[in-house]
C-alpha positions as CSV (number, residue, x, y, z in Angstrom):
1,X,15.0,17.1,-0.5
2,X,14.9,13.9,-2.0
3,X,14.9,13.3,-5.7
4,X,12.8,9.9,-6.6
5,X,16.4,8.7,-7.3
6,X,17.6,9.3,-3.4
7,X,14.5,7.9,-2.0
8,X,14.9,4.8,-3.5
9,X,18.1,4.2,-2.6
10,X,17.8,5.1,0.7
11,X,14.6,2.8,1.2
12,X,16.6,0.1,-0.1
13,X,19.1,0.9,2.2
14,X,16.4,0.5,4.9
15,X,14.9,-2.3,3.2
16,X,18.2,-4.1,3.4
17,X,19.0,-3.0,7.0
18,X,15.9,-4.0,8.5
19,X,16.5,-7.7,6.8
20,X,13.9,-7.8,4.6
21,X,14.3,-8.5,0.1
22,X,14.8,-5.4,-1.4
23,X,13.6,-7.1,-4.8
24,X,10.3,-7.8,-2.8
25,X,9.9,-4.8,-0.6
26,X,9.9,-1.6,-2.6
27,X,7.8,1.7,-2.1
28,X,5.0,0.8,-4.4
29,X,4.4,-2.8,-2.8
30,X,4.8,-0.1,1.2
31,X,1.7,2.4,-0.4
32,X,-0.3,-0.8,-1.1
33,X,0.6,-2.5,2.0
34,X,-0.7,0.9,3.4
35,X,-3.6,1.9,1.9
36,X,-4.9,-2.0,1.9
37,X,-4.7,-1.7,5.7
38,X,-6.6,1.7,5.4
39,X,-8.9,0.3,3.7
40,X,-9.0,-3.1,6.3
41,X,-9.3,-0.7,8.9
42,X,-12.4,1.1,8.0
43,X,-10.8,4.7,6.3
44,X,-13.0,6.1,3.8
45,X,-12.7,5.2,0.5
46,X,-12.0,9.2,-0.7
47,X,-9.6,9.4,2.5
48,X,-7.5,6.3,0.7
49,X,-8.4,8.4,-2.7
50,X,-6.4,11.7,-1.4
51,X,-3.6,10.2,0.3
52,X,-2.7,8.6,-2.6
53,X,-3.5,10.9,-4.6
54,X,-5.7,9.3,-7.1
55,X,-7.7,11.3,-9.8
56,X,-10.3,8.3,-9.7
57,X,-12.1,6.6,-7.3
58,X,-11.6,4.3,-9.3
59,X,-7.9,3.4,-9.6
60,X,-8.7,3.1,-5.4
61,X,-11.1,1.2,-5.8
62,X,-8.2,-2.2,-6.3
63,X,-8.1,-1.8,-2.8
64,X,-11.9,-2.8,-2.1
65,X,-10.6,-6.2,-4.0
66,X,-8.4,-7.7,-0.7
67,X,-10.4,-6.4,1.5
68,X,-13.7,-8.1,-0.1
69,X,-10.7,-11.2,-0.3
70,X,-10.4,-11.3,3.9
71,X,-14.5,-11.1,4.3
72,X,-14.4,-13.8,2.1
73,X,-12.0,-16.0,4.2
74,X,-13.8,-14.8,7.4
75,X,-16.8,-16.1,6.3
76,X,-15.5,-19.8,5.4
77,X,-13.9,-20.4,9.1
């Protein structure tokens, strides 16, 4: 079983192997990206909250801002 340090080291290795910048691609960025994509695909906010382990739905609602920006861009053409 990996501890958090071991996970970060392994994650960085695979990010580098994929040719990505480990300074920009972090576990937090991956987590945020997954939650945003779930929101974009219509997954219920409570399901995302549970998946992320947020105690408060208000914490999860930050992802709705990103999706709202998508809608604005789409409406502008």
